[in-house]
Predicted model as a PDB file, atoms N, CA, C, CB and O in Angstrom, pLDDT in the B-factor column:
MODEL        1                                                                  
ATOM      1  N   MET A   1      27.065 -18.345  57.178  1.00 60.00           N  
ATOM      2  CA  MET A   1      25.685 -18.766  57.126  1.00 60.00           C  
ATOM      3  C   MET A   1      25.639 -20.285  57.019  1.00 60.00           C  
ATOM      4  CB  MET A   1      24.946 -18.099  55.945  1.00 60.00           C  
ATOM      5  O   MET A   1      26.404 -20.888  56.266  1.00 60.00           O  
ATOM      6  N   ILE A   2      24.750 -20.888  57.766  1.00 60.00           N  
ATOM      7  CA  ILE A   2      24.561 -22.338  57.691  1.00 60.00           C  
ATOM      8  C   ILE A   2      23.746 -22.645  56.449  1.00 60.00           C  
ATOM      9  CB  ILE A   2      23.859 -22.893  58.976  1.00 60.00           C  
ATOM     10  O   ILE A   2      22.674 -22.076  56.243  1.00 60.00           O  
ATOM     11  N   LYS A   3      24.249 -23.537  55.630  1.00 68.00           N  
ATOM     12  CA  LYS A   3      23.478 -23.959  54.475  1.00 68.00           C  
ATOM     13  C   LYS A   3      22.374 -24.880  54.953  1.00 68.00           C  
ATOM     14  CB  LYS A   3      24.374 -24.658  53.419  1.00 68.00           C  
ATOM     15  O   LYS A   3      22.601 -25.796  55.744  1.00 68.00           O  
ATOM     16  N   TYR A   4      21.191 -24.622  54.466  1.00 64.00           N  
ATOM     17  CA  TYR A   4      20.027 -25.382  54.898  1.00 64.00           C  
ATOM     18  C   TYR A   4      20.214 -26.881  54.699  1.00 64.00           C  
ATOM     19  CB  TYR A   4      18.800 -24.916  54.152  1.00 64.00           C  
ATOM     20  O   TYR A   4      19.689 -27.676  55.478  1.00 64.00           O  
ATOM     21  N   THR A   5      20.948 -27.274  53.675  1.00 70.00           N  
ATOM     22  CA  THR A   5      21.148 -28.695  53.400  1.00 70.00           C  
ATOM     23  C   THR A   5      22.125 -29.340  54.368  1.00 70.00           C  
ATOM     24  CB  THR A   5      21.638 -28.885  51.985  1.00 70.00           C  
ATOM     25  O   THR A   5      22.237 -30.565  54.406  1.00 70.00           O  
ATOM     26  N   GLU A   6      22.842 -28.529  55.159  1.00 76.00           N  
ATOM     27  CA  GLU A   6      23.820 -29.063  56.108  1.00 76.00           C  
ATOM     28  C   GLU A   6      23.216 -29.336  57.481  1.00 76.00           C  
ATOM     29  CB  GLU A   6      24.978 -28.102  56.247  1.00 76.00           C  
ATOM     30  O   GLU A   6      23.898 -29.852  58.367  1.00 76.00           O  
ATOM     31  N   TYR A   7      21.955 -28.997  57.663  1.00 80.00           N  
ATOM     32  CA  TYR A   7      21.332 -29.128  58.974  1.00 80.00           C  
ATOM     33  C   TYR A   7      19.905 -29.631  58.797  1.00 80.00           C  
ATOM     34  CB  TYR A   7      21.351 -27.776  59.739  1.00 80.00           C  
ATOM     35  O   TYR A   7      19.157 -29.123  57.962  1.00 80.00           O  
ATOM     36  N   THR A   8      19.542 -30.612  59.571  1.00 82.00           N  
ATOM     37  CA  THR A   8      18.173 -31.108  59.543  1.00 82.00           C  
ATOM     38  C   THR A   8      17.495 -30.686  60.845  1.00 82.00           C  
ATOM     39  CB  THR A   8      18.131 -32.669  59.357  1.00 82.00           C  
ATOM     40  O   THR A   8      17.759 -31.259  61.901  1.00 82.00           O  
ATOM     41  N   PRO A   9      16.629 -29.691  60.766  1.00 83.00           N  
ATOM     42  CA  PRO A   9      15.987 -29.197  61.979  1.00 83.00           C  
ATOM     43  C   PRO A   9      14.877 -30.120  62.467  1.00 83.00           C  
ATOM     44  CB  PRO A   9      15.431 -27.814  61.741  1.00 83.00           C  
ATOM     45  O   PRO A   9      14.412 -31.004  61.748  1.00 83.00           O  
ATOM     46  N   ASP A  10      14.469 -29.887  63.706  1.00 92.00           N  
ATOM     47  CA  ASP A  10      13.320 -30.620  64.232  1.00 92.00           C  
ATOM     48  C   ASP A  10      12.062 -30.163  63.496  1.00 92.00           C  
ATOM     49  CB  ASP A  10      13.173 -30.406  65.772  1.00 92.00           C  
ATOM     50  O   ASP A  10      12.099 -29.198  62.732  1.00 92.00           O  
ATOM     51  N   SER A  11      10.973 -30.844  63.726  1.00 94.00           N  
ATOM     52  CA  SER A  11       9.744 -30.580  62.967  1.00 94.00           C  
ATOM     53  C   SER A  11       9.204 -29.173  63.186  1.00 94.00           C  
ATOM     54  CB  SER A  11       8.682 -31.585  63.342  1.00 94.00           C  
ATOM     55  O   SER A  11       8.625 -28.589  62.271  1.00 94.00           O  
ATOM     56  N   ILE A  12       9.382 -28.626  64.366  1.00 96.00           N  
ATOM     57  CA  ILE A  12       8.892 -27.281  64.653  1.00 96.00           C  
ATOM     58  C   ILE A  12       9.692 -26.252  63.857  1.00 96.00           C  
ATOM     59  CB  ILE A  12       8.978 -26.980  66.167  1.00 96.00           C  
ATOM     60  O   ILE A  12       9.117 -25.378  63.209  1.00 96.00           O  
ATOM     61  N   VAL A  13      11.004 -26.359  63.908  1.00 91.00           N  
ATOM     62  CA  VAL A  13      11.855 -25.447  63.146  1.00 91.00           C  
ATOM     63  C   VAL A  13      11.574 -25.603  61.657  1.00 91.00           C  
ATOM     64  CB  VAL A  13      13.351 -25.708  63.446  1.00 91.00           C  
ATOM     65  O   VAL A  13      11.483 -24.609  60.936  1.00 91.00           O  
ATOM     66  N   GLN A  14      11.439 -26.825  61.198  1.00 90.00           N  
ATOM     67  CA  GLN A  14      11.145 -27.086  59.790  1.00 90.00           C  
ATOM     68  C   GLN A  14       9.861 -26.385  59.360  1.00 90.00           C  
ATOM     69  CB  GLN A  14      11.031 -28.593  59.537  1.00 90.00           C  
ATOM     70  O   GLN A  14       9.810 -25.774  58.292  1.00 90.00           O  
ATOM     71  N   THR A  15       8.838 -26.473  60.183  1.00 94.00           N  
ATOM     72  CA  THR A  15       7.560 -25.829  59.870  1.00 94.00           C  
ATOM     73  C   THR A  15       7.724 -24.321  59.737  1.00 94.00           C  
ATOM     74  CB  THR A  15       6.522 -26.150  60.949  1.00 94.00           C  
ATOM     75  O   THR A  15       7.185 -23.713  58.812  1.00 94.00           O  
ATOM     76  N   ILE A  16       8.466 -23.717  60.662  1.00 94.00           N  
ATOM     77  CA  ILE A  16       8.664 -22.269  60.626  1.00 94.00           C  
ATOM     78  C   ILE A  16       9.497 -21.859  59.416  1.00 94.00           C  
ATOM     79  CB  ILE A  16       9.340 -21.790  61.916  1.00 94.00           C  
ATOM     80  O   ILE A  16       9.187 -20.859  58.770  1.00 94.00           O  
ATOM     81  N   VAL A  17      10.538 -22.605  59.099  1.00 91.00           N  
ATOM     82  CA  VAL A  17      11.365 -22.302  57.923  1.00 91.00           C  
ATOM     83  C   VAL A  17      10.494 -22.338  56.666  1.00 91.00           C  
ATOM     84  CB  VAL A  17      12.551 -23.313  57.797  1.00 91.00           C  
ATOM     85  O   VAL A  17      10.584 -21.453  55.815  1.00 91.00           O  
ATOM     86  N   GLU A  18       9.660 -23.355  56.559  1.00 92.00           N  
ATOM     87  CA  GLU A  18       8.780 -23.469  55.393  1.00 92.00           C  
ATOM     88  C   GLU A  18       7.823 -22.287  55.319  1.00 92.00           C  
ATOM     89  CB  GLU A  18       7.989 -24.785  55.441  1.00 92.00           C  
ATOM     90  O   GLU A  18       7.541 -21.785  54.231  1.00 92.00           O  
ATOM     91  N   LYS A  19       7.323 -21.840  56.467  1.00 95.00           N  
ATOM     92  CA  LYS A  19       6.428 -20.678  56.480  1.00 95.00           C  
ATOM     93  C   LYS A  19       7.153 -19.410  56.039  1.00 95.00           C  
ATOM     94  CB  LYS A  19       5.836 -20.478  57.877  1.00 95.00           C  
ATOM     95  O   LYS A  19       6.586 -18.590  55.317  1.00 95.00           O  
ATOM     96  N   PHE A  20       8.407 -19.245  56.472  1.00 94.00           N  
ATOM     97  CA  PHE A  20       9.190 -18.089  56.040  1.00 94.00           C  
ATOM     98  C   PHE A  20       9.399 -18.109  54.529  1.00 94.00           C  
ATOM     99  CB  PHE A  20      10.545 -18.058  56.762  1.00 94.00           C  
ATOM    100  O   PHE A  20       9.251 -17.085  53.861  1.00 94.00           O  
ATOM    101  N   VAL A  21       9.740 -19.264  54.003  1.00 93.00           N  
ATOM    102  CA  VAL A  21       9.964 -19.384  52.557  1.00 93.00           C  
ATOM    103  C   VAL A  21       8.671 -19.092  51.801  1.00 93.00           C  
ATOM    104  CB  VAL A  21      10.490 -20.798  52.197  1.00 93.00           C  
ATOM    105  O   VAL A  21       8.680 -18.355  50.815  1.00 93.00           O  
ATOM    106  N   ASP A  22       7.565 -19.665  52.258  1.00 95.00           N  
ATOM    107  CA  ASP A  22       6.276 -19.417  51.610  1.00 95.00           C  
ATOM    108  C   ASP A  22       5.916 -17.934  51.645  1.00 95.00           C  
ATOM    109  CB  ASP A  22       5.174 -20.240  52.283  1.00 95.00           C  
ATOM    110  O   ASP A  22       5.435 -17.377  50.658  1.00 95.00           O  
ATOM    111  N   ARG A  23       6.155 -17.306  52.790  1.00 94.00           N  
ATOM    112  CA  ARG A  23       5.830 -15.878  52.925  1.00 94.00           C  
ATOM    113  C   ARG A  23       6.722 -15.034  52.019  1.00 94.00           C  
ATOM    114  CB  ARG A  23       5.984 -15.422  54.394  1.00 94.00           C  
ATOM    115  O   ARG A  23       6.249 -14.070  51.416  1.00 94.00           O  
ATOM    116  N   ALA A  24       7.990 -15.378  51.916  1.00 95.00           N  
ATOM    117  CA  ALA A  24       8.897 -14.645  51.038  1.00 95.00           C  
ATOM    118  C   ALA A  24       8.445 -14.763  49.580  1.00 95.00           C  
ATOM    119  CB  ALA A  24      10.340 -15.168  51.196  1.00 95.00           C  
ATOM    120  O   ALA A  24       8.458 -13.781  48.839  1.00 95.00           O  
ATOM    121  N   LYS A  25       8.047 -15.962  49.180  1.00 96.00           N  
ATOM    122  CA  LYS A  25       7.558 -16.167  47.815  1.00 96.00           C  
ATOM    123  C   LYS A  25       6.291 -15.346  47.569  1.00 96.00           C  
ATOM    124  CB  LYS A  25       7.283 -17.664  47.557  1.00 96.00           C  
ATOM    125  O   LYS A  25       6.152 -14.712  46.523  1.00 96.00           O  
ATOM    126  N   MET A  26       5.379 -15.361  48.526  1.00 96.00           N  
ATOM    127  CA  MET A  26       4.136 -14.614  48.394  1.00 96.00           C  
ATOM    128  C   MET A  26       4.424 -13.119  48.283  1.00 96.00           C  
ATOM    129  CB  MET A  26       3.208 -14.896  49.588  1.00 96.00           C  
ATOM    130  O   MET A  26       3.828 -12.432  47.453  1.00 96.00           O  
ATOM    131  N   GLY A  27       5.335 -12.612  49.113  1.00 94.00           N  
ATOM    132  CA  GLY A  27       5.675 -11.197  49.079  1.00 94.00           C  
ATOM    133  C   GLY A  27       6.293 -10.791  47.759  1.00 94.00           C  
ATOM    134  O   GLY A  27       5.982  -9.730  47.217  1.00 94.00           O  
ATOM    135  N   GLU A  28       7.170 -11.637  47.242  1.00 96.00           N  
ATOM    136  CA  GLU A  28       7.799 -11.327  45.955  1.00 96.00           C  
ATOM    137  C   GLU A  28       6.761 -11.339  44.836  1.00 96.00           C  
ATOM    138  CB  GLU A  28       8.929 -12.333  45.645  1.00 96.00           C  
ATOM    139  O   GLU A  28       6.793 -10.490  43.945  1.00 96.00           O  
ATOM    140  N   LYS A  29       5.845 -12.300  44.884  1.00 97.00           N  
ATOM    141  CA  LYS A  29       4.794 -12.370  43.865  1.00 97.00           C  
ATOM    142  C   LYS A  29       3.855 -11.169  43.965  1.00 97.00           C  
ATOM    143  CB  LYS A  29       3.996 -13.679  44.006  1.00 97.00           C  
ATOM    144  O   LYS A  29       3.487 -10.579  42.949  1.00 97.00           O  
ATOM    145  N   LYS A  30       3.470 -10.809  45.183  1.00 96.00           N  
ATOM    146  CA  LYS A  30       2.506  -9.724  45.389  1.00 96.00           C  
ATOM    147  C   LYS A  30       3.113  -8.349  45.107  1.00 96.00           C  
ATOM    148  CB  LYS A  30       1.973  -9.765  46.815  1.00 96.00           C  
ATOM    149  O   LYS A  30       2.479  -7.501  44.480  1.00 96.00           O  
ATOM    150  N   TYR A  31       4.358  -8.132  45.579  1.00 94.00           N  
ATOM    151  CA  TYR A  31       4.958  -6.800  45.495  1.00 94.00           C  
ATOM    152  C   TYR A  31       6.053  -6.690  44.432  1.00 94.00           C  
ATOM    153  CB  TYR A  31       5.526  -6.421  46.833  1.00 94.00           C  
ATOM    154  O   TYR A  31       6.493  -5.585  44.113  1.00 94.00           O  
ATOM    155  N   GLY A  32       6.494  -7.816  43.887  1.00 96.00           N  
ATOM    156  CA  GLY A  32       7.510  -7.793  42.845  1.00 96.00           C  
ATOM    157  C   GLY A  32       8.910  -7.463  43.333  1.00 96.00           C  
ATOM    158  O   GLY A  32       9.785  -7.126  42.536  1.00 96.00           O  
ATOM    159  N   VAL A  33       9.126  -7.560  44.643  1.00 95.00           N  
ATOM    160  CA  VAL A  33      10.442  -7.276  45.226  1.00 95.00           C  
ATOM    161  C   VAL A  33      10.711  -8.248  46.373  1.00 95.00           C  
ATOM    162  CB  VAL A  33      10.524  -5.801  45.726  1.00 95.00           C  
ATOM    163  O   VAL A  33       9.800  -8.902  46.881  1.00 95.00           O  
ATOM    164  N   THR A  34      11.967  -8.326  46.766  1.00 95.00           N  
ATOM    165  CA  THR A  34      12.353  -9.109  47.938  1.00 95.00           C  
ATOM    166  C   THR A  34      12.871  -8.141  49.001  1.00 95.00           C  
ATOM    167  CB  THR A  34      13.439 -10.191  47.576  1.00 95.00           C  
ATOM    168  O   THR A  34      12.903  -6.930  48.782  1.00 95.00           O  
ATOM    169  N   LEU A  35      13.271  -8.671  50.134  1.00 94.00           N  
ATOM    170  CA  LEU A  35      13.839  -7.810  51.174  1.00 94.00           C  
ATOM    171  C   LEU A  35      15.241  -7.325  50.830  1.00 94.00           C  
ATOM    172  CB  LEU A  35      13.871  -8.546  52.493  1.00 94.00           C  
ATOM    173  O   LEU A  35      15.829  -6.549  51.583  1.00 94.00           O  
ATOM    174  N   ASP A  36      15.775  -7.770  49.712  1.00 95.00           N  
ATOM    175  CA  ASP A  36      17.038  -7.221  49.225  1.00 95.00           C  
ATOM    176  C   ASP A  36      16.836  -5.860  48.554  1.00 95.00           C  
ATOM    177  CB  ASP A  36      17.692  -8.196  48.246  1.00 95.00           C  
ATOM    178  O   ASP A  36      17.795  -5.232  48.105  1.00 95.00           O  
ATOM    179  N   ARG A  37      15.608  -5.423  48.492  1.00 95.00           N  
ATOM    180  CA  ARG A  37      15.291  -4.140  47.864  1.00 95.00           C  
ATOM    181  C   ARG A  37      16.059  -3.008  48.538  1.00 95.00           C  
ATOM    182  CB  ARG A  37      13.778  -3.867  47.927  1.00 95.00           C  
ATOM    183  O   ARG A  37      16.417  -3.094  49.712  1.00 95.00           O  
ATOM    184  N   VAL A  38      16.302  -1.956  47.780  1.00 96.00           N  
ATOM    185  CA  VAL A  38      17.070  -0.818  48.298  1.00 96.00           C  
ATOM    186  C   VAL A  38      16.303   0.494  48.171  1.00 96.00           C  
ATOM    187  CB  VAL A  38      18.401  -0.705  47.566  1.00 96.00           C  
ATOM    188  O   VAL A  38      16.859   1.569  48.395  1.00 96.00           O  
ATOM    189  N   ASP A  39      15.014   0.401  47.808  1.00 96.00           N  
ATOM    190  CA  ASP A  39      14.229   1.617  47.588  1.00 96.00           C  
ATOM    191  C   ASP A  39      13.570   2.154  48.855  1.00 96.00           C  
ATOM    192  CB  ASP A  39      13.173   1.352  46.556  1.00 96.00           C  
ATOM    193  O   ASP A  39      12.974   3.230  48.825  1.00 96.00           O  
ATOM    194  N   LEU A  40      13.665   1.427  49.962  1.00 96.00           N  
ATOM    195  CA  LEU A  40      13.080   1.892  51.217  1.00 96.00           C  
ATOM    196  C   LEU A  40      14.173   2.321  52.185  1.00 96.00           C  
ATOM    197  CB  LEU A  40      12.208   0.796  51.848  1.00 96.00           C  
ATOM    198  O   LEU A  40      15.270   1.764  52.203  1.00 96.00           O  
ATOM    199  N   SER A  41      13.844   3.316  52.981  1.00 98.00           N  
ATOM    200  CA  SER A  41      14.789   3.800  53.994  1.00 98.00           C  
ATOM    201  C   SER A  41      14.674   2.959  55.252  1.00 98.00           C  
ATOM    202  CB  SER A  41      14.536   5.289  54.319  1.00 98.00           C  
ATOM    203  O   SER A  41      13.770   2.134  55.385  1.00 98.00           O  
ATOM    204  N   ILE A  42      15.588   3.175  56.158  1.00 98.00           N  
ATOM    205  CA  ILE A  42      15.517   2.510  57.463  1.00 98.00           C  
ATOM    206  C   ILE A  42      14.203   2.872  58.148  1.00 98.00           C  
ATOM    207  CB  ILE A  42      16.727   2.907  58.357  1.00 98.00           C  
ATOM    208  O   ILE A  42      13.550   2.009  58.735  1.00 98.00           O  
ATOM    209  N   GLU A  43      13.817   4.136  58.074  1.00 98.00           N  
ATOM    210  CA  GLU A  43      12.543   4.558  58.673  1.00 98.00           C  
ATOM    211  C   GLU A  43      11.362   3.838  58.031  1.00 98.00           C  
ATOM    212  CB  GLU A  43      12.365   6.076  58.534  1.00 98.00           C  
ATOM    213  O   GLU A  43      10.408   3.481  58.724  1.00 98.00           O  
ATOM    214  N   ASP A  44      11.412   3.618  56.713  1.00 98.00           N  
ATOM    215  CA  ASP A  44      10.341   2.880  56.035  1.00 98.00           C  
ATOM    216  C   ASP A  44      10.230   1.459  56.580  1.00 98.00           C  
ATOM    217  CB  ASP A  44      10.588   2.846  54.517  1.00 98.00           C  
ATOM    218  O   ASP A  44       9.133   0.974  56.859  1.00 98.00           O  
ATOM    219  N   PHE A  45      11.382   0.798  56.727  1.00 97.00           N  
ATOM    220  CA  PHE A  45      11.365  -0.571  57.262  1.00 97.00           C  
ATOM    221  C   PHE A  45      10.853  -0.584  58.704  1.00 97.00           C  
ATOM    222  CB  PHE A  45      12.778  -1.196  57.193  1.00 97.00           C  
ATOM    223  O   PHE A  45      10.117  -1.493  59.090  1.00 97.00           O  
ATOM    224  N   ILE A  46      11.231   0.403  59.494  1.00 98.00           N  
ATOM    225  CA  ILE A  46      10.731   0.500  60.868  1.00 98.00           C  
ATOM    226  C   ILE A  46       9.223   0.680  60.854  1.00 98.00           C  
ATOM    227  CB  ILE A  46      11.406   1.669  61.623  1.00 98.00           C  
ATOM    228  O   ILE A  46       8.518   0.041  61.636  1.00 98.00           O  
ATOM    229  N   GLU A  47       8.723   1.532  59.986  1.00 98.00           N  
ATOM    230  CA  GLU A  47       7.278   1.758  59.902  1.00 98.00           C  
ATOM    231  C   GLU A  47       6.545   0.480  59.508  1.00 98.00           C  
ATOM    232  CB  GLU A  47       6.968   2.873  58.895  1.00 98.00           C  
ATOM    233  O   GLU A  47       5.503   0.167  60.082  1.00 98.00           O  
ATOM    234  N   HIS A  48       7.071  -0.256  58.542  1.00 96.00           N  
ATOM    235  CA  HIS A  48       6.459  -1.530  58.152  1.00 96.00           C  
ATOM    236  C   HIS A  48       6.424  -2.488  59.349  1.00 96.00           C  
ATOM    237  CB  HIS A  48       7.236  -2.170  56.969  1.00 96.00           C  
ATOM    238  O   HIS A  48       5.410  -3.142  59.592  1.00 96.00           O  
ATOM    239  N   ALA A  49       7.516  -2.566  60.082  1.00 97.00           N  
ATOM    240  CA  ALA A  49       7.573  -3.460  61.245  1.00 97.00           C  
ATOM    241  C   ALA A  49       6.581  -3.027  62.319  1.00 97.00           C  
ATOM    242  CB  ALA A  49       8.994  -3.494  61.827  1.00 97.00           C  
ATOM    243  O   ALA A  49       5.914  -3.866  62.924  1.00 97.00           O  
ATOM    244  N   LEU A  50       6.481  -1.733  62.556  1.00 98.00           N  
ATOM    245  CA  LEU A  50       5.517  -1.234  63.542  1.00 98.00           C  
ATOM    246  C   LEU A  50       4.090  -1.617  63.152  1.00 98.00           C  
ATOM    247  CB  LEU A  50       5.634   0.296  63.682  1.00 98.00           C  
ATOM    248  O   LEU A  50       3.314  -2.074  63.992  1.00 98.00           O  
ATOM    249  N   GLN A  51       3.750  -1.433  61.888  1.00 98.00           N  
ATOM    250  CA  GLN A  51       2.404  -1.783  61.434  1.00 98.00           C  
ATOM    251  C   GLN A  51       2.138  -3.275  61.581  1.00 98.00           C  
ATOM    252  CB  GLN A  51       2.208  -1.361  59.982  1.00 98.00           C  
ATOM    253  O   GLN A  51       1.049  -3.669  61.998  1.00 98.00           O  
ATOM    254  N   GLU A  52       3.111  -4.106  61.245  1.00 96.00           N  
ATOM    255  CA  GLU A  52       2.944  -5.548  61.385  1.00 96.00           C  
ATOM    256  C   GLU A  52       2.758  -5.942  62.848  1.00 96.00           C  
ATOM    257  CB  GLU A  52       4.148  -6.282  60.793  1.00 96.00           C  
ATOM    258  O   GLU A  52       1.935  -6.803  63.160  1.00 96.00           O  
ATOM    259  N   HIS A  53       3.511  -5.322  63.736  1.00 98.00           N  
ATOM    260  CA  HIS A  53       3.389  -5.636  65.163  1.00 98.00           C  
ATOM    261  C   HIS A  53       2.063  -5.144  65.733  1.00 98.00           C  
ATOM    262  CB  HIS A  53       4.550  -5.019  65.943  1.00 98.00           C  
ATOM    263  O   HIS A  53       1.483  -5.800  66.599  1.00 98.00           O  
ATOM    264  N   MET A  54       1.584  -4.013  65.264  1.00 98.00           N  
ATOM    265  CA  MET A  54       0.270  -3.546  65.708  1.00 98.00           C  
ATOM    266  C   MET A  54      -0.806  -4.534  65.279  1.00 98.00           C  
ATOM    267  CB  MET A  54      -0.034  -2.140  65.141  1.00 98.00           C  
ATOM    268  O   MET A  54      -1.716  -4.836  66.052  1.00 98.00           O  
ATOM    269  N   ASP A  55      -0.709  -5.043  64.046  1.00 98.00           N  
ATOM    270  CA  ASP A  55      -1.658  -6.066  63.593  1.00 98.00           C  
ATOM    271  C   ASP A  55      -1.587  -7.295  64.490  1.00 98.00           C  
ATOM    272  CB  ASP A  55      -1.375  -6.461  62.128  1.00 98.00           C  
ATOM    273  O   ASP A  55      -2.618  -7.847  64.874  1.00 98.00           O  
ATOM    274  N   ALA A  56      -0.378  -7.723  64.825  1.00 98.00           N  
ATOM    275  CA  ALA A  56      -0.218  -8.900  65.682  1.00 98.00           C  
ATOM    276  C   ALA A  56      -0.874  -8.692  67.037  1.00 98.00           C  
ATOM    277  CB  ALA A  56       1.259  -9.226  65.866  1.00 98.00           C  
ATOM    278  O   ALA A  56      -1.517  -9.603  67.560  1.00 98.00           O  
ATOM    279  N   ILE A  57      -0.721  -7.514  67.607  1.00 98.00           N  
ATOM    280  CA  ILE A  57      -1.346  -7.217  68.904  1.00 98.00           C  
ATOM    281  C   ILE A  57      -2.862  -7.283  68.792  1.00 98.00           C  
ATOM    282  CB  ILE A  57      -0.911  -5.826  69.417  1.00 98.00           C  
ATOM    283  O   ILE A  57      -3.531  -7.806  69.683  1.00 98.00           O  
ATOM    284  N   LEU A  58      -3.410  -6.752  67.698  1.00 98.00           N  
ATOM    285  CA  LEU A  58      -4.854  -6.821  67.498  1.00 98.00           C  
ATOM    286  C   LEU A  58      -5.327  -8.264  67.394  1.00 98.00           C  
ATOM    287  CB  LEU A  58      -5.256  -6.047  66.245  1.00 98.00           C  
ATOM    288  O   LEU A  58      -6.349  -8.625  67.977  1.00 98.00           O  
ATOM    289  N   TYR A  59      -4.590  -9.092  66.655  1.00 98.00           N  
ATOM    290  CA  TYR A  59      -4.960 -10.504  66.526  1.00 98.00           C  
ATOM    291  C   TYR A  59      -4.895 -11.205  67.882  1.00 98.00           C  
ATOM    292  CB  TYR A  59      -4.037 -11.214  65.514  1.00 98.00           C  
ATOM    293  O   TYR A  59      -5.774 -12.004  68.207  1.00 98.00           O  
ATOM    294  N   LEU A  60      -3.872 -10.916  68.668  1.00 98.00           N  
ATOM    295  CA  LEU A  60      -3.754 -11.529  69.990  1.00 98.00           C  
ATOM    296  C   LEU A  60      -4.903 -11.110  70.902  1.00 98.00           C  
ATOM    297  CB  LEU A  60      -2.417 -11.156  70.629  1.00 98.00           C  
ATOM    298  O   LEU A  60      -5.435 -11.932  71.648  1.00 98.00           O  
ATOM    299  N   GLN A  61      -5.285  -9.845  70.846  1.00 98.00           N  
ATOM    300  CA  GLN A  61      -6.410  -9.381  71.662  1.00 98.00           C  
ATOM    301  C   GLN A  61      -7.698 -10.077  71.235  1.00 98.00           C  
ATOM    302  CB  GLN A  61      -6.569  -7.849  71.550  1.00 98.00           C  
ATOM    303  O   GLN A  61      -8.510 -10.453  72.081  1.00 98.00           O  
ATOM    304  N   LYS A  62      -7.888 -10.250  69.937  1.00 98.00           N  
ATOM    305  CA  LYS A  62      -9.075 -10.943  69.437  1.00 98.00           C  
ATOM    306  C   LYS A  62      -9.115 -12.384  69.954  1.00 98.00           C  
ATOM    307  CB  LYS A  62      -9.099 -10.926  67.894  1.00 98.00           C  
ATOM    308  O   LYS A  62     -10.156 -12.846  70.421  1.00 98.00           O  
ATOM    309  N   VAL A  63      -8.003 -13.083  69.873  1.00 98.00           N  
ATOM    310  CA  VAL A  63      -7.950 -14.466  70.350  1.00 98.00           C  
ATOM    311  C   VAL A  63      -8.203 -14.523  71.850  1.00 98.00           C  
ATOM    312  CB  VAL A  63      -6.590 -15.105  70.016  1.00 98.00           C  
ATOM    313  O   VAL A  63      -8.922 -15.402  72.327  1.00 98.00           O  
ATOM    314  N   LYS A  64      -7.618 -13.594  72.593  1.00 97.00           N  
ATOM    315  CA  LYS A  64      -7.842 -13.538  74.042  1.00 97.00           C  
ATOM    316  C   LYS A  64      -9.330 -13.344  74.345  1.00 97.00           C  
ATOM    317  CB  LYS A  64      -7.011 -12.394  74.679  1.00 97.00           C  
ATOM    318  O   LYS A  64      -9.873 -13.999  75.235  1.00 97.00           O  
ATOM    319  N   THR A  65      -9.980 -12.455  73.618  1.00 97.00           N  
ATOM    320  CA  THR A  65     -11.412 -12.217  73.796  1.00 97.00           C  
ATOM    321  C   THR A  65     -12.221 -13.463  73.463  1.00 97.00           C  
ATOM    322  CB  THR A  65     -11.871 -11.044  72.925  1.00 97.00           C  
ATOM    323  O   THR A  65     -13.183 -13.792  74.157  1.00 97.00           O  
ATOM    324  N   MET A  66     -11.824 -14.159  72.388  1.00 97.00           N  
ATOM    325  CA  MET A  66     -12.528 -15.389  72.009  1.00 97.00           C  
ATOM    326  C   MET A  66     -12.367 -16.461  73.068  1.00 97.00           C  
ATOM    327  CB  MET A  66     -12.018 -15.907  70.665  1.00 97.00           C  
ATOM    328  O   MET A  66     -13.323 -17.171  73.379  1.00 97.00           O  
ATOM    329  N   LEU A  67     -11.170 -16.591  73.629  1.00 96.00           N  
ATOM    330  CA  LEU A  67     -10.933 -17.596  74.668  1.00 96.00           C  
ATOM    331  C   LEU A  67     -11.744 -17.296  75.923  1.00 96.00           C  
ATOM    332  CB  LEU A  67      -9.443 -17.664  75.013  1.00 96.00           C  
ATOM    333  O   LEU A  67     -12.279 -18.211  76.550  1.00 96.00           O  
ATOM    334  N   LYS A  68     -11.838 -16.028  76.290  1.00 96.00           N  
ATOM    335  CA  LYS A  68     -12.628 -15.653  77.471  1.00 96.00           C  
ATOM    336  C   LYS A  68     -14.107 -15.957  77.254  1.00 96.00           C  
ATOM    337  CB  LYS A  68     -12.440 -14.158  77.796  1.00 96.00           C  
ATOM    338  O   LYS A  68     -14.787 -16.402  78.178  1.00 96.00           O  
ATOM    339  N   SER A  69     -14.604 -15.725  76.060  1.00 94.00           N  
ATOM    340  CA  SER A  69     -16.032 -15.948  75.801  1.00 94.00           C  
ATOM    341  C   SER A  69     -16.361 -17.439  75.696  1.00 94.00           C  
ATOM    342  CB  SER A  69     -16.455 -15.231  74.512  1.00 94.00           C  
ATOM    343  O   SER A  69     -17.513 -17.841  75.864  1.00 94.00           O  
ATOM    344  N   ASN A  70     -15.335 -18.259  75.416  1.00 88.00           N  
ATOM    345  CA  ASN A  70     -15.543 -19.716  75.341  1.00 88.00           C  
ATOM    346  C   ASN A  70     -15.272 -20.410  76.661  1.00 88.00           C  
ATOM    347  CB  ASN A  70     -14.657 -20.317  74.270  1.00 88.00           C  
ATOM    348  O   ASN A  70     -15.611 -21.582  76.824  1.00 88.00           O  
ATOM    349  N   GLY A  71     -14.672 -19.710  77.599  1.00 72.00           N  
ATOM    350  CA  GLY A  71     -14.268 -20.364  78.828  1.00 72.00           C  
ATOM    351  C   GLY A  71     -15.220 -20.162  79.910  1.00 72.00           C  
ATOM    352  O   GLY A  71     -15.012 -20.659  81.017  1.00 72.00           O  
TER     353      GLY A  71                                                      
ENDMDL                                                                          
END                                                                             
């Protein structure tokens, strides 16, 4: 694993890394666990990912609709 202190990413990568860290902190605060948890099955993790991706598709469709109505 590359230690974060050994690499200085460009501003875009830096922004995304910071967002991942912020999201991880928020998840731990909200749910009291990290992704190192062992109480969920592989199927549980797949289901969580499916739900997150469905949300993303809905958000993308909403933005597409907004862009069409503004254009």
